[in-house]
N, C-alpha and C positions, 0 to 999 in steps of 0.2 A: 242358275241352278245347273249343276253338272251331274252326269251319270257315271257311276263307278261300277266296274265289274269286280265282284268278290266271290270267293269260293263258298260252297255250302257250309263248310266248317266255320268260316269267318261270319257268315250270315247267322248261324246258330249262336255264336258268341255275342254278336251284336244284339240279337234279339234278347238274349239273357241279360245283357247290360241294360237294355231298355226296361226290362222287367224289374231289375234291381233299382233303377232310378225311380220308377213309378212307385215302388214300395217305400223308398226313402222319402220322396216328396209328397206322395199322395195325389199326384197330378198325372195326367196323360203326358207321355214323353214320345219323342220321335227318334228316328235313327240319327238325325242331325244332333239332337240333344245328347245322345249317347256318345257320338264321336267327339263333340265339344267337351263333354265330361272327361273322356279318356285323355284328350289332349291337355286339358288343364290340370288333371289330377295325376298324370303319369310322371314317373321319374325314370330316367335312363341310367342304368347301371352297367358297368363293364361286364362283358360276357363271362369272363373267368369268375367274377364274384357270383353271378347268377348260377353258374355251374356248381360252385362250391355250396351254395345254399340248396340247390336242387339235390345234390348228392347227400347233404346232411339230412334233409327232409325225408329222402328215400331210405337212408340207412338207419336213422334214429326215429322210427315210427312211434316208439313208446314215449317220446317227449311231447306228444300232443299236437304236432303240426301235420296237417294233411296237404297243405299247398305252400308254395314259396310266399304267397301273399300273407298267409297266417303267420309264418315265421317273421316276415318283414314288419308286420304290424306289431307283433310282440316285442321284437328287438328294438323298434323305434320307441315304443312306450317305455321299455326298460331303460333305454339310454336317456330319454327325456327325464324320467324320474330321478336318475342318478345325477344328471347335470343340473337339476333344480337346486342343488345345494342342501336339500333336506336330508339326504342320505350320504353315507360315506361308503365307498366300495374299496375293499382291500383284496388284492389277489394273493392267494396262498396256494402253493403247489399241493395237489391232492395228497401226496405222500406225507407232507408235513402236517396237513390238516388231520389226516387219519392217525398220525402219531399223537397229536394233541388230544383227539377223541379217546384214544387208548389210555393216555395218561390221566384224563379226567375220570375214566371208569376205574382204573387201578387205584387211584387215590381215595376212592370211596367218598367223593364229594357229593353234596346234595344237588347235583346238576345232572341233567340227562346227557349233556355234551357241551361242546364249546359254544354253540349257538344259544343253548339254554343258559349257560353261564353269562354270556353277554347280555341276554334279555333280562336276566335277574339283576344284573348290576344296575341297569336303569331303574328297575323297580325299587331296589334297595336304596338308591340315592334319594328317592322321593319320600322314603319312610323316616319317621323320627328315629333318633339314635337308639333309644331303648327298644323300639320295635325291631330295628335291624339286628341288635344283639340277640333278642329273643328268637328271631327267625333263624339266625345262624345256629344258635344253641339248640333249638328244637329240631332243626333239620339234621344236625349232626347227631343229636340224641337218638332220633328215630333211626338213623342209619346204623348206629352201634347196636341196637337191640333188635 
């Protein structure tokens, strides 16, 4: 057994980590458990990337992230979802996307926007042909009057 000197700030963070581990496991935890969890669950990232994330979190408070950890959890989940093969991600410049949104509105189509159009295409493909024709006709009819 070794003795370590730590600052009061590190001691508070370590104690908070012990509390989090106890909440997760429902069992008593020690400082050693907390240190082992941090060592086994931590990921070392380049400082410039951490700085970019911290800058984003601080600047874009309206996006819902309060800490770097919140951002990293969400980014990791998002990336895993898209790498699963279940979804397709297509990057479109904001300017082009906004022009497409305007075009959908100007053409008086029965869609709220591009995303709604894409969602409806999936729904339409699963409908029988007669129902699809009626849906398109009734949506168009409602927009004309």
